[in-house]
C-alpha positions as CSV (number, residue, x, y, z in Angstrom):
1,M,36.8,-55.1,167.1
2,S,40.3,-55.3,166.9
3,T,40.8,-59.1,166.2
4,L,38.0,-57.9,163.0
5,H,40.8,-55.3,161.8
6,A,43.7,-57.6,162.0
7,A,41.0,-59.9,160.1
8,L,40.7,-57.7,157.7
9,A,44.1,-56.1,157.7
10,A,45.6,-60.3,157.2
11,T,43.9,-60.7,154.6
12,P,45.6,-59.5,150.8
13,S,43.2,-57.6,148.1
14,P,43.5,-58.9,144.7
15,S,45.3,-57.5,142.1
16,P,43.2,-55.9,139.4
17,T,44.1,-58.4,136.2
18,S,43.2,-57.7,132.8
19,S,42.2,-59.9,130.5
20,V,41.8,-57.4,127.6
21,P,45.0,-55.9,125.9
22,D,45.6,-52.1,125.9
23,V,45.1,-52.1,122.3
24,D,41.9,-53.1,122.3
25,V,40.3,-50.1,124.6
26,T,42.2,-47.1,122.9
27,P,40.8,-45.2,120.4
28,G,43.2,-46.0,118.0
29,V,43.3,-44.8,114.5
30,A,39.7,-44.2,114.4
31,G,39.6,-42.2,117.0
32,F,42.3,-39.9,116.4
33,I,40.2,-39.3,112.3
34,A,36.8,-38.9,114.8
35,I,38.8,-36.0,116.6
36,A,40.7,-34.8,113.2
37,V,37.4,-34.4,111.3
38,V,35.6,-32.5,114.8
39,A,38.3,-30.6,114.9
40,I,38.6,-29.7,111.1
41,V,34.8,-28.8,111.1
42,T,35.1,-27.0,114.1
43,I,37.8,-24.7,112.6
44,L,35.8,-24.1,109.1
45,L,32.9,-23.1,111.2
46,V,34.4,-20.5,113.3
47,I,36.0,-19.4,110.0
48,D,32.4,-19.0,108.3
49,M,31.2,-17.4,111.8
50,T,33.5,-14.9,111.6
51,R,33.1,-13.9,108.3
52,R,29.4,-13.8,108.4
53,I,29.6,-11.7,111.6
54,R,31.8,-9.2,109.9
55,R,29.7,-9.0,106.6
56,T,26.7,-7.9,109.0
57,R,28.8,-5.7,110.5
58,Y,30.1,-3.3,107.7
59,R,26.0,-4.3,105.9
60,A,25.1,-2.6,109.2
61,E,27.3,0.3,109.0
62,I,26.9,0.8,105.4
63,R,23.2,1.0,105.9
64,E,24.0,3.9,108.9
65,R,25.7,5.7,106.4
66,L,23.1,6.2,103.7
67,E,20.0,6.9,106.5
68,A,22.6,9.4,107.6
69,E,23.0,10.8,103.9
70,A,19.5,10.6,103.3
71,N,18.4,12.5,106.4
72,G,20.8,15.3,105.7
73,T,23.1,14.7,108.5
74,A,26.5,13.4,107.0
75,G,27.8,16.9,107.7
76,G,29.4,16.4,111.0
77,D,29.3,12.6,110.6
78,A,30.8,11.6,107.1
79,V,34.1,11.2,108.5
80,A,32.9,8.6,111.0
81,T,31.0,6.7,108.8
82,D,33.4,7.0,105.8
83,E,36.3,4.9,108.1
84,P,34.9,1.1,107.4
85,E,35.1,1.7,103.6
86,R,38.1,3.2,103.8
87,R,39.7,0.4,106.1
88,A,37.7,-2.1,103.7
89,A,39.3,-0.1,100.7
90,E,42.7,-0.3,101.9
91,D,42.1,-4.3,103.2
92,G,41.1,-5.3,99.2
93,R,37.7,-6.9,100.9
94,A,35.2,-6.5,98.2
95,D,32.2,-8.1,100.3
96,V,30.8,-5.3,102.0
97,G,27.4,-5.5,99.5
98,D,24.8,-7.2,100.3
99,D,25.1,-10.7,98.6
100,T,21.5,-11.7,99.2
101,E,19.3,-8.2,97.4
102,R,21.2,-9.0,94.4
103,G,18.2,-10.1,91.6
């Protein structure tokens, strides 16, 4: 058994040789452009999603405030429900209305 181990240890293992230049296996400019496009699209999608979620939240808060006023319970909740509108007005946002119901 030791003869077999000695024979295996004595035989040199072949070193890896590359017949293809490294330039041909790197992604290069095309890979960079593809990743850049994916990154830009991802950033734009995140911005759009954030805007839509914020708009949905403001619509829900306004809808709750209108329902509270319609039910006549605006006495104690008026300060708490006016807060999102006041913050939106201070920030200069005018997109708190429902754009889908315009006709």
